[in-house]
KEGUSE-725457 format. One record per atom (N, C-alpha, C): x, y, z; residue in three letters. Coordinates in steps of 0.2 Angstrom, whole numbers, padded with zeros to 4 digits, always signed. Layout:
BEGIN
XYZAla ...
This chain:
BEGIN
+0145+0056-0034Met +0140+0055-0027Met +0133+0055-0030Met +0126+0049-0029Lys +0122+0048-0032Lys +0119+0054-0031Lys +0113+0053-0037Pro +0111+0060-0038Pro +0102+0058-0034Pro +0104+0066-0033Asp +0095+0067-0029Asp +0097+0065-0022Asp +0099+0063-0019Ile +0100+0060-0011Ile +0101+0067-0006Ile +0107+0073-0010His +0109+0076-0005His +0107+0083-0006His +0108+0089+0000Pro +0103+0092+0000Pro +0106+0099-0005Pro +0103+0104-0006Glu +0104+0107-0012Glu +0108+0113-0004Glu +0114+0116-0011Tyr +0118+0122-0007Tyr +0119+0126-0010Tyr +0117+0132-0005His +0116+0141-0008His +0120+0146-0006His +0121+0150-0006Pro +0128+0154-0007Pro +0124+0157+0000Pro +0128+0158+0005Ala +0126+0160+0012Ala +0134+0166+0016Ala +0131+0171+0018Val +0135+0172+0023Val +0135+0174+0031Val +0138+0171+0033Phe +0138+0169+0041Phe +0140+0177+0044Phe +0133+0180+0047Val +0136+0189+0052Val +0138+0185+0057Val +0142+0185+0060Asp +0144+0188+0071Asp +0144+0195+0070Asp +0143+0197+0077Asp +0148+0203+0078Asp +0152+0208+0075Asp +0156+0205+0075Glu +0163+0207+0071Glu +0163+0208+0067Glu +0161+0197+0064Ser +0166+0198+0057Ser +0159+0194+0051Ser +0161+0193+0044Glu +0158+0189+0041Glu +0162+0183+0038Glu +0156+0177+0037Val +0160+0173+0033Val +0157+0170+0027Val +0158+0170+0022Ile +0154+0168+0016Ile +0158+0161+0013Ile +0153+0159+0011Thr +0152+0150+0011Thr +0146+0149+0007Thr +0146+0141+0007Arg +0141+0136+0004Arg +0136+0134+0011Arg +0130+0133+0011Ser +0123+0132+0015Ser +0120+0128+0013Ser +0118+0122+0017Thr +0110+0122+0016Thr +0104+0125+0020Thr +0106+0131+0021Leu +0101+0134+0026Leu +0099+0138+0023Leu +0091+0139+0022Thr +0091+0145+0019Thr +0086+0149+0023Thr +0086+0157+0022Thr +0083+0163+0026Thr +0081+0166+0022Thr +0075+0170+0026Lys +0071+0178+0022Lys +0077+0181+0021Lys +0081+0181+0023Glu +0087+0189+0023Glu +0091+0187+0018Glu +0092+0194+0014Lys +0097+0191+0006Lys +0100+0197+0009Lys +0106+0194+0006Arg +0112+0202+0002Arg +0114+0199-0006Arg +0115+0204-0009Val +0120+0203-0013Val +0128+0203-0013Val +0131+0202-0016Ile +0140+0201-0014Ile +0140+0198-0019Ile +0146+0203-0021Asp +0149+0201-0029Asp +0141+0198-0035Asp +0138+0204-0035Gly +0132+0197-0043Gly +0129+0195-0040Gly +0129+0191-0031Val +0127+0183-0032Val +0122+0185-0026Val +0116+0184-0025Glu +0113+0182-0021Glu +0111+0179-0015Glu +0113+0178-0011His +0118+0174-0002His +0113+0175+0007His +0109+0171+0006Asn +0104+0171+0013Asn +0111+0174+0020Asn +0108+0177+0023Val +0112+0180+0028Val +0111+0175+0034Val +0115+0170+0037Ile +0111+0167+0043Ile +0117+0171+0049Ile +0113+0173+0054Arg +0115+0176+0058Arg +0116+0173+0066Arg +0127+0172+0068Val +0127+0165+0074Val +0129+0171+0081Val +0126+0169+0086Asp +0128+0171+0091Asp +0138+0173+0091Asp +0141+0170+0092Val +0149+0166+0092Val +0150+0162+0088Val +0156+0164+0085Ser +0159+0160+0079Ser +0167+0162+0080Ser +0171+0157+0078Ala +0180+0156+0077Ala +0181+0165+0080Ala +0178+0167+0075Phe +0184+0176+0077Phe +0179+0181+0084Phe +0174+0178+0085Ser +0172+0180+0092Ser +0173+0179+0097Ser +0172+0171+0096His +0174+0166+0105His +0181+0168+0108His +0179+0168+0113Pro +0184+0173+0118Pro +0189+0167+0118Pro +0188+0161+0120Phe +0196+0156+0119Phe +0197+0158+0112Phe +0199+0158+0107Tyr +0201+0156+0100Tyr +0203+0166+0100Tyr +0202+0172+0100Thr +0201+0179+0101Thr +0208+0180+0106Thr +0207+0176+0115Gly +0211+0177+0120Gly +0210+0181+0125Gly +0204+0183+0125Arg +0199+0188+0127Arg +0196+0184+0133Arg +0199+0181+0135Thr +0196+0174+0141Thr +0198+0179+0148Thr +0191+0178+0151Lys +0191+0180+0157Lys +0197+0177+0164Lys +0198+0180+0167Val +0203+0175+0174Val +0198+0176+0179Val +0198+0171+0182Leu +0193+0170+0188Leu +0199+0169+0192Leu +0196+0174+0198Asp +0201+0168+0206Asp +0198+0168+0208Asp +0202+0161+0209Thr +0197+0153+0212Thr +0201+0151+0216Thr +0209+0158+0220Glu +0211+0154+0224Glu +0205+0154+0234Glu +0197+0161+0230Gly +0197+0159+0239Gly +0191+0153+0239Gly +0191+0150+0229Arg +0185+0145+0229Arg +0190+0138+0236Arg +0196+0137+0229Val +0201+0133+0235Val +0202+0135+0242Val +0202+0139+0243Glu +0201+0142+0251Glu +0197+0138+0254Glu +0193+0139+0253Arg +0185+0135+0257Arg +0184+0130+0257Arg +0188+0125+0252Phe +0185+0120+0249Phe +0191+0115+0256Phe +0196+0117+0255Lys +0201+0115+0258Lys +0200+0117+0266Lys +0197+0122+0268Lys +0196+0121+0274Lys +0189+0120+0276Lys +0183+0119+0272Arg +0179+0115+0273Arg +0180+0108+0274Arg +0185+0105+0270Tyr +0183+0095+0269Tyr +0190+0094+0273Tyr +0195+0101+0278Ala +0202+0099+0278Ala +0199+0093+0286Ala +0205+0086+0285Lys +0203+0082+0289Lys +0205+0085+0297Lys +0203+0083+0303Lys +0202+0088+0309Lys +0203+0084+0313Lys +0209+0086+0318Gly +0213+0082+0322Gly +0221+0082+0322Gly 
């Protein structure tokens, strides 16, 4: 790596509603947390792979039959 062109990485913890991921990041925040004697930046996220419905299997099933029937009725060939 070339010196002086890359951003500095800092210890960080990404916090979701249900879980936390400890890693490094170029982001810095005012909120800090000490984990294992190391000060980490706390970065709060709304959705992560641990809470996203697609990855957790908690997807909502939509009743699309009514929509399909309305579409067919509206655009059906008359005659």
